[in-house]
N, C-alpha and C positions, 0 to 999 in steps of 0.2 A: 543790955540789948534783951535780956530773957526775962519773962513775965511767968506766974505760975500757970497759965495756960498752955504757954509753950514749953514748960516742963513735961505736960502730958502727951505732947506730939511724939509720934513715933518716926524717929529720922532715918533716912535712906541716905547714905554717902556716895558720892560720885566724883571719881578723881579719872582726869584724862591729860595725855600729852599728845601733841598733834601727830607725829609719826614716829616709826621705831627708829627711822635714821635721822631722825633731827636731834644732832648731837647737843645743840644748844639747850635743847629741853630734857637731857637724858635725866637729870636730877629734879624735875618738876613734879612727878608722882610723890616720890619721897618728900619734898618740900611740903606738898599739899596735905600729905598725910600727917606731918608734923603741925601745921596749922590747924587741922580738924581735930587733932588731939588736944590741942591747947584751949580750942572754943568749947568743944564738948565738957572739960575738966572746969572751966571757968564759969560755965553755965549749965552745969547740969544738964547736958542733953543726953538722950539716950539713942545711939546709933544701932539699929537693929540688923542692918545689913550693908556692906560696902561692895561698890563695884568700881573697875578700874579698866582701861584700854588705852592702847596707843593707836590712835585713827584720828584723822581730820574730821571736824565737825563741819566741814565746807557742804558735804552733801549728805542728804538722810542714808540710814543703813546701817548704823552703827550697832554692833549687836549687843553690848553691854548697856548702852542707853536704851535700846528697845526694851530689854529686861527691866531696866528700871522703871520706865514707863507701865509696863505690866505689872509690876508690883504695886504701884501707886493705883493702878486701875483696879487691880484685884482686893485692894483694901489691905495690903500688907504694910503700907507706911503712907504718911500723909504729910510728910516735911523732907526736906532735902538739904544736904550740906554739900555745897560745891565752892570750889575757891572764889570762882567768879562767873557771871552768868555767860560768859563766852566758852567756859568750860561745858556748859550743857547745849547750846546751839549757837552756830553760827549759819544757818540756813532758816528760811522761812517757814517750812513744814514743821522742823522739830520744835521752833520756839512758838508755833501755832499749837502744838499738840500740849504744850506745858500750860499756856494760857487756857486750852480748853479744861484742862483738868482741874485747874483753879475755878474756872466758872462753874464747873458740876460740883464743886466742893470737895473733891475728892483729894486735892491737894491745897494745904493751908498756909504753908510756909517755905520759903527758900532762903536758906542762911548762906551768905558769902562773907569774903574778909572785909567788905566796905559796907554793906548794906544787908538788911535783914527785910524781904518782901513777902508782906502779909497778904492774906485773901482779902483786900478791899480795892475799889477802884483807882485809888491815886498810886497805889504799890504796883498794881497789875500794870496800870499805864507806863509808869517808870520802866518796869520788866522789859515790856514791849519795845520801848526806847532803846534798852540797852542790846536786847537781841538784833533790832533793826541795825542799831551801830555796827555790831559784830558782823551782820552780813555786808554792811556798806565797806568794812574795813577788807573783808576777803575779796569783795567783788572789786574794789581798789587795788587790792594786791595782785589780782589776777590780771587786770589791766595794766599795771606796771610791769609785772613779769613777761607778759605777752609783749609790750614794746620792748623790753631789753632783749627778748629773744629775738624779734624781728629786728632789733638794731644790730644784734651779733649775726644774723643770717646776711645782712646786707654787707656787711664787712668780710663775709666769707668764712666765717666761723660758726660750725655745725651747733646748734642751739640744743644738744642733747646728750646723751650717753655716748662715748667713744664705740664705733663699730668693731666688729671681730678683726683681731689683726692690727687694732691700735689701741692706746691707754690715754687716759686723762693724767696729764703730768701733775703728782702730787702738789706741786707748789705752784707752777703757773696755771693748771688747770687747762692749758692747750692740750689739743688732741695731737699725740705723737705716735709714732710707729711703735709696735710692739716687736723687741729684737727677736722674742722666740717665735712670733707667728708671720710677722710681716713678710719676710723672703718668701713665703710658702705660698701666699696668695696669688702672685702672678704666676706661679707653677701651676696651682689650679685651674686658672684660666686658659693656660696652654694647653693643658692636657685635656679639657675640656671643648677646646676650640677645634680639635681633631676631629669632632664630629662621632667618635667610636666610643664614647663613654656615657652611660647613663647616670643619673642621680645616685642610683645606688651602689654602681661601682665607684662614683665619685666619693661617696661617704667611705669606702674601703680604703680608696687611695690615700685620702686625708688622714685617715687613721694610720696607715703605714708609713706617713710624711712623721706622725708625732702628734697632729693637731687633736685635740680634745675640745669638747663642749665644757662649759662651766661645772658641770658636774662630774666630769673626767670621762665621759663616755664618747662613742662614736658620734660625729656631726650627722645630725639626720637630714633627710632629703629635702626638707624644708629649709633648713639652715644652710646647707649647700646652693639651693635656689636663691635664697635671700643675698648670699655673698656674690653668686654670679650675674645677679640682676641689678645690684644695687650701684647707681652712678657715683655714689661715694667714692668707690675704689678707681675711678679715673679723674677724678676732681672735681666733681661736683656734687650737689645733693638737692634733695626736694624738702621743704619745709612749709607747712601750711598751704599745701597745693601749689607751689610755686619752685621754680627752678632757680639754684644759686650756685656762683662759681666758688668754690672751696679754696681757702690757703692751705690746706693740710696737705702733706705728701701724698701724690697719687700711688697707689700700688701697682698700676697697669696703665698702659697708654690708651688713648680713645680708641685706636685702632684696634687694637686686642680686644677691648670690651665690645665692640662692634661685630667682631668676629665672632664672639661669644653669642652675642644676640642674634645673629644668624642662623647660628646653629640650634637654639634655643627656639626660635619662631619655626624651624622645619620640625622640630619633633618635642612633644612636650610630656613624654615619658621615657622611662628608663629602658635600656637596652636590654634583651631578654638574657636570662642566665646561659643560654644555648651559645652567646658570643664568645664566653669563656672557653667552652669546648671546641669551637669551631671559629678561629681568630679570623678568618677572611669571610664570615658569614656577613651579607649585606653590603659588601664592599663591589662587588662585581655583577655585571649583567650579562646576557648572552650576546656575542656579536652577530650569530645568525639570524636570531628571532626577536631580540631587544627583552626578553623577559628576564625576572630576577634569578639569581644563582643561589640555591640553598644547598644545605648541607644535611647529612644522615650518616648514621654509624652502622657499619656491618660487622657482626661478630662469627666467626667459625670456629666451631666447637669440634674436638678431635677425641678419637676412641679412648686415648689415654688419661683424657678429664681434662687436658689442657685445651687454651682457647687463644685465639687471635683475633685482634680488632682493627680495622680499618676506617678512616674517615674519608668520605668521599663528597665531592661537591658535583652538584649535576644542574642543568637548566630545569626551572620548574615547568617549562612549555606551557606556559599560561598567557601567551601573546594574543591568542584568540584568531590570529589572520594566517600565520605561517606554521606550517607543520617542521617541527624542529629537528635535525638530526644529530645535535651535538651529543657526544659521548659523555659518560661519567669521567669523572678526573678524581685521582686519588690525591689526598691531601700533600704527599711529600713531592708529588709530580708537579703541582702547582705551586708548591713552594720552590721547587727548583727553577721552574719557570720565571718566577718573580726574580729570584736573585742572578738568573742569567741575563735578565732585560736591565737589572741595575748596573749590570757590568758597562752598559752603554755610556753611564757618566763617571765611571769611574777614573780617577788619575793616578798615574804611575806616581811611586813614591819620589824618584827624582823630579818629575815634573812639578809636583805638588810643593816640594822643598823650594825649587826656584821661584815659584808664584808667591810663597809665602815670604821670601827674601826681598823681593820687588815691593809686597806691601810695606814691609820694613823701611824701605828707601822712601816710599811715598809718604810715610808718616814722619819719617825724619825731615824730610823737605818741606813738611806743611808750613805754609807762611799764612797770608791774609785772603786766602781764596773764599774763605766762608765769609768775609765781610759783607759782601754784597747780598749773601742770602739773610744775613742778619738785619741789614737794614730793610730789606723787602718783606721779611716777618715781622718787624716793628710797625710797619707802614700799615700791613694787613690788619694787625690788632687795633691800632690807632683808629682803622676804617670801623672795624667791629664794634669797637668801645663808643664810636660816635652814633653806630645805628641803634646801639641798645639805649644810647640819651635820647635820640629821637623817639625811639619807640615809647620811653616812659613819658616823653613830651605828649604823644598822640593819646596815649590813655589817659592822662590827667585831662587834657582838653575835650576828652569825650569822643573822640574820632575813632575810638579802637576799644570794643569792648573787651571785659575780662579774659574771655575763653581764647580770642585771637591774641590779645595781648601775650598771655602765658605761653601759648604754642611758639609764636616768633621768637619771643624771650628765650627760651629752652632751646631752640634751634642754633640763636645766636650765641648761647653761651657754650653749646657744644663745638661751635666754629673756634670761637675764642681758645677755649682750653686745647684744642686740637694744635692751633697755631703756637700757643704758648710752650706746650711740649715739644713742639719742633724746634723752637727759640732756645730753648733750655739745652736740648741735645746738641745744636749747634754752636751755641755759645761755650758750652762746658767740653764738649769733646771735638768739635772743629770737624775735621776730615775723617775722624774716628767714627761719625755717624753711618758712613758707608764702608770704610775700610774694614770695620769689626764684622759686620756683617758678612763681607765677602772673605773674610779669614775664616770664618765659622763654615761657610759655605765649603771652602777647599778642605779644611779639615774633616768636613761629613763626609767627602765623597773621595777621599784618599783611599788606596787600596787597601790599606791596613785597617780602617774604620768603616768601611762599607759594610752594612750587614749582607750576609752570605745564606746559602739555604741551612746551615747549621747554627745559623743565629736564633734566639729567642722569638718565637712566631709572633708575640705581641709586639716585640721592638720592630719586626719585618713589617707588620701590618702599619704600625705607626708612621715608618719610614714612607712607604709607599704613599701613604694618604697624604703626605707632606710634599713629595715629587710630583705626584700625577693626578690625572682628573679623568673622568669618563673612563673607569676601569672596566674591560670586558675580558670575557673568554671566548676563544675559539679553538678548537682541536687540541685542547688540554694546553695550550699556551695562554699566559696572561698578557694582556694588552692594555695599554693607557696612552692617553696625550700628556705628554710632558709640560710641566708649569715652569714657567720662567723662575729663576735663570737656569732651571736644569736642563731645559729645552736648548739651550745653545751649548752645553755640554755633550747632551745626546746627539747632537746634529753635527759636530765638529769632526773634519776629516785630517787625514795623516799631515796636510799642508795648512792646517787652520792657524798655526801659529801657537798651538797649546803646549808643542815640544820644547822642552828647555834649551 
């Protein structure tokens, strides 16, 4: 292979493996170096500099390769040792740069394991052919990979890395729940759905739960937003700008995901830090004029150097139409008013126990009452699947453009997932689908569990947000409209049948 003229060439060595994570090629650079040492010793070649990197040659931009080109262009070397042509270039631009250096006479030879390409027309033609073949391999591999990923997506398998809260199973590679994180995803959704926590507060809440990012720190606001907005968590996913129904286990129900979407659509920023100091800030409006209720702090200093601080809530008086006469309300007064109003839905302990016993009897008597609902849900899912098939046919026949197709498909997939979620609940839990929420309701409003004026203010605020809407303040009293089913409890009378 070697000639006297070749012995006078100044060689630059270049070693490359595709990626740092490509375990199949972990030993490729040492192997390439062993080969290079053998060649240089056998043919007395002089290597003046070596460069190596772990990066794909699919696209331009390799730092060490660019330095290799610069060394040749600056005259520091005029020949290259590389295991094969594909180590140097797998894209048209880098291949053209090497050929151009040969055309200019700055590059005289390239030594590979199978060929030596000299600076003549036939060798340059062969080298160009090898570069083109390498690019064709990459393009073909990309197409094969893309087809494989599209096939996975159509089967409901997300063709990417597992999302936060999930893991890629080490053996099957399936996406499975991360037992240490998955249970908290639903809790994050439920907390945000209350509408009283911003992204910054959610980061703190998640940290208190024990959730950490990959570096062990607090989840950022953008990470929280990705979790709360990703349809993957209710069982769907978007890939290549198209929606698919996933086969992975959902972390939340579609209903809860939509509740979070409604909160996100109404406010795109985190709640002010003042919300921590004033728990009821932003919850109430003035009953008299309709303006919002704000909060402020008053501090009184005494001659002995001590001081006392009170928190007040008041109408902003910014209705623009009415002259509001509502007074200031101290926080503890508003707090007591809220607790007093909650007593309207309070259940005596003996009454609560009697109702819980009735629930136990209903559960024991469960029979086949859910079978009709199962049949109805299965039929509903079949109809949605038929619509999806028809939608695909319309798109293939050219009767539906891509934009309309994707929009309609996304909506149908949401409907299907919602129906499948209900079917799973009914099939797996039967009558417990409604008995368990009823049990939770009774336990929440029984006397010993109901929040009181002495409860944590954040706990009291969240409970009020759960049971009431249209929250107002009038004459230092808290008012709101009861949400079902709490409205039924609030409106019951002595003869309403709630007594044991």
